[in-house]
C-alpha positions in Angstrom: -2.3 26.7 21.7 -0.5 23.4 22.5 -3.7 21.5 22.1 -4.4 23.1 18.7 -0.9 22.5 17.4 -1.0 18.9 18.6 -4.4 18.5 16.8 -2.9 19.9 13.6 0.1 17.5 13.8 -2.2 14.5 14.3 -4.5 15.5 11.5 -1.6 16.0 9.1 -0.1 12.5 9.7 -3.4 10.6 9.7 -3.8 10.0 5.9 -0.9 7.5 5.5 -3.0 5.0 7.6 -6.5 6.0 6.7 -6.3 6.5 2.9 -3.9 3.6 2.2 -6.8 1.5 0.9 -7.2 4.0 -2.0 -3.6 3.1 -3.3 -3.9 -0.7 -3.2 -5.5 -1.1 -6.6 -3.1 1.1 -8.6 -0.1 -0.2 -6.7 -0.9 -3.8 -7.3 -1.5 -3.1 -11.0 1.7 -1.0 -11.3 4.0 -3.4 -9.5 2.3 -6.6 -10.7 1.9 -8.1 -7.2 -0.9 -9.7 -5.3 -3.0 -7.9 -2.7 -1.5 -10.1 0.0 2.0 -9.1 -0.9 1.1 -5.4 -1.1 -0.7 -5.4 2.3 2.6 -6.3 4.0 3.3 -2.6 3.5 0.4 -1.7 5.8 1.6 -4.2 8.4 5.1 -2.8 8.3 3.7 0.7 8.7 1.5 -0.2 11.7 4.2 -2.5 13.3 6.9 0.2 13.2 4.4 2.9 14.3 3.5 0.8 17.4 6.4 -1.4 18.3 8.8 1.5 18.6 6.5 3.5 20.9 8.3 2.9 24.2 11.7 3.9 22.6 10.1 6.9 20.8 8.6 8.2 24.0 11.9 7.9 25.8 13.7 9.9 23.0 11.1 12.6 23.1 11.6 13.0 26.8 15.3 13.0 26.5 15.8 15.3 23.5 12.6 17.4 23.7 9.5 17.4 21.6 10.3 20.0 19.0 13.3 18.2 17.5 11.7 14.7 17.5 8.3 15.8 16.3 9.8 17.9 13.5 11.9 14.8 12.5 8.7 12.7 12.5 6.9 15.2 10.3 9.8 15.2 7.8 9.9 11.4 7.8 6.1 11.2 7.3 6.1 13.5 4.3 9.2 12.0 2.8 7.6 8.5 3.0 5.0 9.5 0.5 7.4 11.6 -1.7 9.8 8.6 -2.0 6.9 6.1 -2.4 5.8 8.1 -5.4 8.8 6.9 -7.4 9.0 3.4 -5.9 9.2 0.8 -8.6 9.5 -2.4 -6.6 7.5 -4.0 -3.8 10.5 -3.7 -1.4 10.9 0.0 -2.1 7.2 0.5 -1.2 7.8 -1.5 2.1 10.8 0.7 2.9 9.2 4.1 2.0 5.5 4.0 2.7 5.8 1.3 5.3 9.1 1.7 7.2 9.7 5.4 6.9 6.0 6.3 7.3 5.5 4.0 10.3 8.4 5.5 12.2 7.5 9.1 11.4 3.8 8.8 12.3 4.7 6.8 15.4 7.0 9.5 16.8 4.3 12.2 16.4 1.4 10.0 17.7 3.3 9.0 20.9 4.8 12.4 21.4 1.6 14.4 21.0 -0.4 12.1 23.3 2.4 12.3 25.9 2.5 16.1 25.7 -1.2 16.5 26.1 -1.2 14.3 29.2 1.5 16.6 30.7 -0.2 19.9 29.6 -3.7 18.9 30.9 -3.3 17.1 34.2 -6.8 18.1 35.2 -8.4 17.0 31.9 -6.2 14.2 30.6 -9.0 12.2 29.1 -10.4 15.1 27.2 -7.1 16.3 25.9 -5.9 12.9 24.8 -9.3 12.2 23.3 -9.2 15.4 21.2 -5.8 14.7 19.6 -6.7 11.0 19.1 -9.8 12.2 17.4 -7.7 14.4 15.2 -5.7 11.3 14.1 -9.0 9.4 13.5 -10.7 12.3 11.6 -7.8 14.0 9.9 -8.3 12.1 6.7 -11.8 13.5 6.3 -10.1 16.5 4.7 -8.1 14.4 2.3 -10.2 11.4 1.2 -12.1 13.0 -1.6 -9.1 15.1 -2.8 -6.9 12.0 -2.8 -9.5 10.0 -4.7 -10.0 12.7 -7.3 -6.2 13.2 -7.7 -5.6 9.5 -8.2 -8.3 9.4 -10.9 -7.1 12.5 -12.7 -3.3 12.5 -12.2 -2.5 8.9 -11.1 -1.3 7.6 -7.8 2.3 8.7 -8.2 1.8 12.5 -8.5 -0.8 12.1 -5.7 1.7 10.6 -3.3 4.3 13.3 -4.3 2.0 16.3 -3.9 0.2 15.3 -0.8 3.4 14.0 0.9 4.9 17.5 0.5 1.7 19.1 2.0 1.5 16.7 4.9 5.1 17.0 5.8 5.1 20.8 5.6 2.0 21.2 7.8 3.1 18.8 10.4 6.6 20.3 10.5 5.4 23.8 11.0 3.0 22.7 13.8 5.7 20.6 15.4 8.0 23.7 15.7 5.5 25.2 18.2 5.3 22.1 20.5 7.0 22.2 23.8 7.0 20.6 27.3 5.1 22.4 30.0 7.1 24.4 32.5 8.4 22.5 35.5 6.0 24.2 37.8 3.0 23.9 35.4 -0.2 23.5 37.5 1.9 22.4 40.4 -0.9 23.1 42.9 -3.3 20.9 41.1 -0.8 18.1 40.7 0.3 18.2 44.3 -3.3 18.1 45.5 -4.3 15.2 43.2 -1.0 13.3 43.3 -1.4 9.6 43.2 1.0 6.9 44.4 3.8 5.5 42.3 2.1 2.9 40.1 3.8 0.0 38.4 6.7 0.3 36.0 6.6 -1.5 32.7 8.7 -4.4 33.8 6.3 -5.3 36.7 3.3 -4.6 34.5 4.4 -7.1 31.9 4.4 -9.8 34.6 0.7 -9.4 35.3 -2.1 -11.5 33.6 -4.4 -8.6 33.4 -2.0 -6.7 31.1 -1.8 -9.6 28.7 -5.6 -10.0 28.7 -5.9 -6.3 27.7 -3.1 -6.9 25.1 -5.1 -9.8 23.7 -8.3 -7.8 23.6 -6.7 -4.8 21.9 -5.1 -7.1 19.4 -8.4 -8.7 18.5 -10.2 -5.3 18.2 -7.3 -3.9 16.2 -7.5 -6.8 13.8 -11.2 -6.0 13.1 -10.8 -2.3 12.4 -7.5 -2.5 10.5 -8.9 -5.2 8.3 -11.6 -2.7 7.2 -9.2 0.2 6.9 -6.7 -1.7 4.8 -9.1 -3.8 2.7 -12.1 -1.6 2.2 -11.4 -0.5 -1.4 -10.8 -4.2 -2.3 -14.0 -5.7 -0.8 -16.1 -2.7 -1.9 -15.2 -3.7 -5.5 -16.2 -7.3 -4.9 -19.5 -6.1 -3.4 -20.2 -3.9 -6.5 -19.9 -0.7 -4.5 -16.6 0.8 -5.6 -18.0 2.6 -8.7 -21.5 3.3 -7.2 -22.6 6.8 -6.4 -24.9 8.5 -4.0 -26.2 12.0 -5.0 -23.4 12.2 -7.5 -20.7 11.4 -4.9 -18.6 8.2 -5.1 -19.9 5.7 -2.5 -16.4 4.5 -1.5 -14.8 8.0 -0.8 -18.1 9.0 0.8 -18.0 5.9 3.1 -14.3 6.6 3.9 -15.1 10.2 4.8 -18.0 9.2 7.0 -15.7 6.6 8.6 -13.1 9.2 9.5 -15.8 11.4 11.2 -17.3 8.6 13.3 -13.8 7.1 14.0 -12.9 10.5 15.6 -16.2 11.2 17.4 -16.3 7.9 19.1 -13.0 8.4 21.0 -14.0 11.3 23.3 -17.6 10.1 23.4 -17.0 6.6 24.7 -14.2 7.9 26.9 -16.8 10.2 28.5 -19.3 7.3 28.8 -16.6 5.1 30.4 -15.9 7.8 33.0 -19.5 7.4 34.1 -20.5 3.8 33.8 -17.1 2.0 33.9 -14.6 0.9 31.4 -15.6 -2.7 31.0 -19.4 -2.0 30.6 -18.5 0.6 27.9 -16.2 -1.9 26.1 -19.1 -4.4 26.1 -21.4 -1.9 24.5 -19.0 -0.5 22.0 -17.4 -3.8 20.9 -20.9 -5.3 20.7 -22.1 -2.4 18.6 -19.3 -3.0 16.1 -20.1 -6.7 15.9 -23.8 -5.9 15.1 -22.8 -3.2 12.6 -20.3 -5.5 10.9 -23.0 -8.3 10.6 -25.6 -5.9 9.2 -23.0 -4.4 6.9 -22.2 -7.8 5.4 -25.9 -8.8 5.1 -26.7 -5.6 3.2 -23.4 -5.3 1.3 -25.1 -4.8 -2.1 -27.2 -1.8 -1.1 -25.1 1.3 -1.7 -26.7 3.6 0.9 -26.6 1.0 3.6 -23.0 0.1 2.8 -22.1 3.7 3.5 -24.2 4.1 6.6 -23.0 0.8 8.2 -19.4 1.6 7.5 -19.7 4.7 9.6 -21.4 2.7 12.5 -18.7 0.1 12.3 -16.0 2.7 12.9 -18.1 4.3 15.7 -17.8 0.9 17.4 -14.1 0.6 16.8 -12.2 3.9 17.2 -12.9 4.1 20.9 -10.3 1.5 21.6 -7.8 4.4 21.5 -9.5 6.0 24.5 -10.8 3.0 26.4 -7.6 0.9 26.5 -5.2 3.6 27.6 -7.6 4.9 30.3 -8.2 1.4 31.5 -4.5 0.7 31.6 -3.7 3.8 33.6 -6.6 3.1 36.0 -5.0 -0.3 36.6 -1.3 0.4 36.8 -1.1 4.0 37.9 0.0 7.2 36.2 3.7 7.6 36.8 4.7 5.3 33.9 1.5 5.7 31.9 3.2 6.8 28.7 5.7 4.0 28.5 3.2 1.5 29.7 0.8 2.5 27.0 3.6 2.2 24.5 3.7 -1.5 25.3 0.0 -2.0 25.0 -0.1 0.1 21.8 2.1 -2.6 20.2 -1.1 -4.7 20.1 -2.2 -2.6 17.1 0.9 -3.8 15.3 0.0 -7.4 15.9 -3.5 -6.7 14.7 -2.3 -5.1 11.5 -0.7 -8.4 10.5 -3.9 -10.3 11.0 -6.1 -7.6 9.5 -3.7 -6.8 6.6 -1.8 -9.6 4.7 -3.4 -12.5 6.6 -6.9 -11.3 5.9 -6.0 -10.8 2.3 -4.6 -14.3 2.2 -7.8 -15.7 3.7 -9.8 -13.9 1.0 -7.5 -15.2 -1.8 -7.7 -18.8 -0.4 -11.5 -18.8 0.0 -12.3 -16.6 -3.0 -14.7 -14.6 -0.8 -14.7 -11.8 1.8 -17.4 -13.6 3.8 -15.0 -15.8 5.8 -12.9 -12.7 6.6 -15.9 -10.9 7.9 -17.0 -13.9 9.9 -13.6 -14.0 11.6 -13.6 -10.4 12.6 -17.2 -10.4 13.7 -16.4 -13.4 15.9 -13.4 -11.4 17.4 -15.6 -8.5 18.1 -18.1 -10.7 20.0 -15.4 -12.5 21.9 -13.7 -9.3 23.0 -17.0 -7.8 24.1 -17.7 -10.9 26.3 -14.2 -10.9 27.6 -14.5 -7.3 28.8 -17.5 -7.9 30.9 -17.0 -11.6 32.0 -13.2 -11.8 32.4 -11.5 -8.4 32.4 -13.8 -6.8 34.9 -13.5 -9.3 37.7 -9.8 -9.9 36.9 -8.9 -6.2 36.9 -10.9 -5.4 40.0 -9.4 -8.4 41.8 -6.0 -7.2 40.9 -6.8 -3.6 42.2 -8.0 -5.0 45.5 -5.0 -7.1 46.0 -2.6 -4.3 45.1 -4.4 -1.4 46.6 -1.1 -0.1 48.2 0.4 0.5 44.8 -2.4 2.8 43.7 
């Protein structure tokens, strides 16, 4: 029941991130601003969602999940409701960006933290399922939001869907709770690991900062696509194209949400068997290849849709590979707070993938340089995983064996 409620919460709050790209065109037209200026909203959203993670985790532990998760649900829904009447760029930043980022961040961190506690024997599976819910939740809303924007306009769409998202997440949050103090005590005692490092000590290690750099680079790549896809699909002549009567862009976005969700438990499972770094090399390399082929075949509608899905199958697994690698390295006791610090890398990536990528496009007049940068980041991160992270991390573990 807790897993199901957590999954519902995550699915309900996924759309503000994953369908943002559908609002960029009507918002730039309505507000009379550039894409670069508008994409700051996306960066504000991701930065606040990620940079407050350690604090949000602490508050959830202190005041309990039900109160904080319900508050996060209200904030998430309210962010769309208020954004529907926003008439200035700053008001969009404050509603969709600031309020939405804080609300979704509370739920994301809280749900993952609760699943780790409820499933000590299957942490990877449980965390992968709810993370997949966040990645795939927008599958249910991409076409409805697209149709609503076309028929009603973006403002009624934000209002109506904001009310729905907030209500669904709020009701599910009311059922969330911490496990009892003696929950699976026998299993935990039998499998208890040693203390592990606290966040202060972890932040002093080079291996953490290498992982932070790698997650930042991979976040930049995926968040560029998430935030800019509607824009570059128009430039590629795909935005108004159809496949079997379905709009190519919403079809691609729907496929992306599916692959973005499936990849998280899949590559998490693979990494349990062949190792984290080898899996990173394969997955990140897959994204680089898919991004390259996507760019080369950008004017072929069917391939645009297909490769967009493969791109996200090579990207979404960062949300299972990086937290598991981090916990493998620094122990379990402080895993939630420690991941809160690593999760901040996505906030940094949102700045590069959002407004800075839009600025590069405006300066060059083309999306090709933007794609060239993110493809290079994918390749570099794949190589760092196998050539630098693996020996550095294993060397760290050997020299600090007593901690683990």
